[in-house]
SETORRO-611356 format. One record per residue (C-alpha): y, x, z; residue in three letters. Coordinates in steps of 0.1 Angstrom, whole numbers, plus 5000, padded with zeros to 4 digits. Each point is the difference from the previous one (the first is absolute). Last residue first. Example, Ala and Ser with C-alpha at 12.3 -4.5 7.8 and 13.67 -1.06 7.14 Angstrom:
<nodes>
498951375071SER
496649865007ALA
</nodes>
This chain:
<nodes>
519248395066UNK
500150275027UNK
501850324993UNK
500350275027UNK
496949915020UNK
497649994971UNK
501350314984UNK
499950195033UNK
496449895006UNK
499050134965UNK
501350345010UNK
502150184975UNK
499350344985UNK
500850365010UNK
498950124965UNK
502649784983UNK
500949644995UNK
503749934996UNK
501149665011UNK
500949664985UNK
500849675017UNK
500849674986UNK
500649695021UNK
498249685010UNK
496650154991UNK
497149824982UNK
499650234971UNK
500850364990UNK
501650195029UNK
500350374992UNK
498250335001UNK
501350304982UNK
498750324984UNK
501849924967UNK
497050074978UNK
497449885025UNK
501949675005UNK
498749815030UNK
500449625003UNK
499649805032UNK
498649655002UNK
500749725024UNK
497949694996UNK
496750185001UNK
500350085037UNK
496550125007UNK
501250285023UNK
502050184973UNK
500449904963UNK
500850274975UNK
500850034963UNK
499850344983UNK
501950084969UNK
499450294976UNK
500749784970UNK
496750054981UNK
498350085033UNK
500549655014UNK
498550025036UNK
499449705022UNK
499750075038UNK
498849815030UNK
500550145036UNK
498649945035UNK
497149784990UNK
498349925033UNK
498250155030UNK
499349905036UNK
500749634997UNK
498949934965UNK
502449954971UNK
498550164969UNK
501349984965UNK
497849934970UNK
501849694988UNK
503450155009UNK
499250304979UNK
499249784970UNK
503149795003UNK
502050325003UNK
498650124967UNK
500849664984UNK
503650045012UNK
500250354985UNK
498649874968UNK
496749924982UNK
500349764971UNK
497150124979UNK
497850105029UNK
500649695022UNK
496649845003UNK
498250334996UNK
502250175026UNK
499549725026UNK
496350004996UNK
499850385005UNK
502249985031UNK
497849735015UNK
496850184992UNK
501350335015UNK
501349815031UNK
496649855006UNK
498350334994UNK
502250165027UNK
497250185018UNK
496649954982UNK
498849804970UNK
501349964965UNK
497749784979UNK
503149814990UNK
501150294978UNK
496949974978UNK
498050335001UNK
500050304977UNK
501950215025UNK
500149835034UNK
498650295020UNK
502850224986UNK
502549785017UNK
498850095035UNK
501349745025UNK
503549995015UNK
502449844975UNK
500650134965UNK
501049804968UNK
500150124964UNK
501749864969UNK
499850004962UNK
496549864998UNK
498550335014UNK
501550285020UNK
497950315008UNK
497950055031UNK
499650375009UNK
497350105025UNK
499450355014UNK
496650085016UNK
498950165032UNK
502849925024UNK
499649624993UNK
503050014977UNK
502549764984UNK
502850024974UNK
501349684984UNK
501550044965UNK
502849874978UNK
501150094965UNK
502449774982UNK
502350284988UNK
502649925027UNK
497750125028UNK
497649885027UNK
498250165030UNK
497949815026UNK
498750215028UNK
497049975024UNK
499850065037UNK
497550065029UNK
501049945036UNK
500350305023UNK
499250364991UNK
500850094964UNK
497949884972UNK
498750234973UNK
500850074964UNK
497850254982UNK
502050224978UNK
500750044962UNK
501049654992UNK
503349985020UNK
502550164977UNK
498749864967UNK
499849655015UNK
503550035013UNK
501450124967UNK
498349714982UNK
501549765025UNK
503550104989UNK
503350135012UNK
499050285024UNK
501550205028UNK
501149775029UNK
497549744989UNK
497350265007UNK
500749975037UNK
497749715003UNK
497050214989UNK
500150175034UNK
498349695015UNK
496850104981UNK
499650315021UNK
499150304978UNK
496750184995UNK
498750314982UNK
501250255026UNK
499149775029UNK
502249735015UNK
500749995037UNK
500549695021UNK
496949834986UNK
499549634997UNK
497049785006UNK
500149714975UNK
501149665011UNK
498849704981UNK
502749924990UNK
503150134983UNK
503450045015UNK
503050024977UNK
502150244980UNK
502349854973UNK
501350234972UNK
502349944971UNK
501250224971UNK
503049844982UNK
501950324991UNK
502549925028UNK
497250045026UNK
498149745019UNK
498849965035UNK
497549875026UNK
498650145032UNK
502350275013UNK
499950125036UNK
503250015021UNK
500250285025UNK
502349945030UNK
497850215023UNK
496850104982UNK
499850365013UNK
500549855035UNK
496549854999UNK
499149675017UNK
498949824969UNK
500849654986UNK
503749965007UNK
500550344985UNK
499249884965UNK
503149784995UNK
499549834966UNK
500850094964UNK
500849824968UNK
501050264974UNK
502350024970UNK
499950314979UNK
503050124979UNK
499050254973UNK
501550324987UNK
497350225015UNK
500349845034UNK
502349745015UNK
499449785031UNK
500749635005UNK
499349825033UNK
498849675014UNK
499050015037UNK
497749795021UNK
499849985038UNK
496749865012UNK
498649655006UNK
496350014992UNK
499150044963UNK
500149854966UNK
502050164972UNK
500049774971UNK
500250174966UNK
501249944964UNK
500250154966UNK
501649834970UNK
500250084963UNK
501649754976UNK
498549804972UNK
496850055019UNK
498750325016UNK
499249945037UNK
499550235029UNK
498749885034UNK
500150055037UNK
498549845032UNK
500350125035UNK
497549995030UNK
500450215031UNK
498849845032UNK
497549784982UNK
496850215004UNK
501250125034UNK
500150355013UNK
501750065033UNK
503650105001UNK
499350374995UNK
497149974976UNK
502049744981UNK
502850244994UNK
498250324992UNK
500349994962UNK
501849694989UNK
503150184989UNK
500550354985UNK
498850305019UNK
502550255014UNK
499350364994UNK
501350205029UNK
</nodes>
């Protein structure tokens, strides 16, 4: 069976809500390159893992899909929603509103937009992705609609979106790009504070923070941004925050809005270790089986 990547059926199963799946991501090209993402959702098991393919290591954030659908074929399956490969190619897949009716089957000239996520397991640049995806009409799968942010080491970044009839690609401007949950292509040619729709407030907050800190951006400044746009409501909240440094192949992770204790992943070494705020050092191999965020939290508290 072909498993779909995250955010596809989930809200349809638990009851669709405009704020049940949020998320904010960005790519920034200053003196150093940084990518970032907040994964906002209801409480659900998260897993960090590293796979290998075509001479690359690929890091993924995934979550337990079978808690959202009563289907034995999904048992113990973790769906991927954000990742980066060791060539510096990044992808964040997030919900987009308003909702577009999805289709379970794609026609001969169509492809589901969520399938684009898997290109980070094959390619090293945004140019390669654009070339690969341009020949077919993208369509939404059943469930909530999604869009994707891609970024690479060459300074190229795009957001891909579709209404099932037309493909939209929004290219980076002003050395950075931000994605929340409204259609970015609708903001082309407009002032960023004209953003409206789901996540517009988070988009503007992130945009302001990047402009204020562009020349001195750092891992700490990245977490400051993600903390500003984090969610802490009763039924859903920010489950994970990640800052990516593609030039060093390091990923920094905060779980469950604990921005005082930070984990560090090395894509090159395939390891995860304590980085900041812990009372002792710990390092473990990170492979295809992955490590649960809850296990990290329970084993080593700051």
